[in-house]
Kinemage of the C-alpha trace (Angstrom):
@kinemage 1
@onewidth
@group {chain A} dominant
@subgroup {mainchain}
@vectorlist {calphas} color= white
{ca met a 1} P 0.000 0.000 0.000
{ca ser a 2} L 1.453 3.344 -1.007
{ca ile a 3} L 0.501 6.803 0.193
{ca asn a 4} L -1.174 9.124 -2.275
{ca phe a 5} L 0.374 12.418 -1.185
{ca asp a 6} L -1.875 14.574 -3.384
{ca glu a 7} L -4.952 13.030 -1.779
{ca glu a 8} L -3.530 13.413 1.726
{ca ile a 9} L -2.713 17.092 1.124
{ca leu a 10} L -6.309 17.725 0.035
{ca lys a 11} L -7.543 16.163 3.301
{ca phe a 12} L -5.145 18.174 5.464
{ca lys a 13} L -6.650 20.668 7.895
{ca pro a 14} L -4.385 22.480 10.355
{ca ala a 15} L -5.161 22.207 14.049
{ca pro a 16} L -7.373 25.071 15.330
{ca glu a 17} L -4.659 26.023 17.818
{ca ile a 18} L -2.288 26.739 14.944
{ca asp a 19} L -4.758 29.196 13.403
{ca lys a 20} L -5.122 31.023 16.741
{ca val a 21} L -1.359 31.256 17.198
{ca glu a 22} L -0.929 32.508 13.639
{ca glu a 23} L -3.547 35.228 14.211
{ca glu a 24} L -1.824 36.389 17.415
{ca ile a 25} L 1.566 36.498 15.737
{ca leu a 26} L 0.234 38.509 12.806
{ca lys a 27} L -1.574 40.941 15.139
{ca ser a 28} L 1.453 41.630 17.304
{ca asp a 29} L 4.164 44.104 16.380
{ca leu a 30} L 7.299 42.003 16.420
{ca ser a 31} L 10.717 43.478 15.845
{ca asp a 32} L 13.435 41.256 14.577
{ca val a 33} L 17.162 41.820 14.775
{ca thr a 34} L 17.173 43.585 11.404
{ca asp a 35} L 14.576 46.126 12.587
{ca ile a 36} L 16.567 46.825 15.745
{ca ile a 37} L 19.829 47.276 13.833
{ca glu a 38} L 18.126 49.633 11.365
{ca lys a 39} L 16.817 51.765 14.240
{ca ile a 40} L 20.262 51.891 15.834
{ca met a 41} L 22.048 52.744 12.574
{ca arg a 42} L 19.515 55.243 11.176
{ca pro a 43} L 20.675 58.296 13.146
{ca lys a 44} L 24.304 57.584 12.313
{ca thr a 45} L 23.487 57.150 8.630
{ca asp a 46} L 21.428 60.354 8.564
{ca lys a 47} L 24.238 62.322 10.227
{ca asn a 48} L 26.818 60.864 7.833
{ca met a 49} L 24.684 61.757 4.829
{ca tyr a 50} L 24.308 65.317 6.093
{ca lys a 51} L 28.014 65.561 6.786
{ca asn a 52} L 28.917 64.265 3.300
{ca asn a 53} L 26.556 66.727 1.641
{ca gln a 54} L 28.195 69.650 3.437
{ca glu a 55} L 31.684 68.842 2.138
């Protein structure tokens, strides 16, 4: 007996808990490391751009 993966995928329904977790994650404002680094570097970049334009 072999598994018909196409048929199994059509039957698949995620657990209700997964949907609730996904909704909460999408609703929350999460910052990742990239966002934090951008916020830290932004003032330095802005100052450097201003400084370069003055020269």
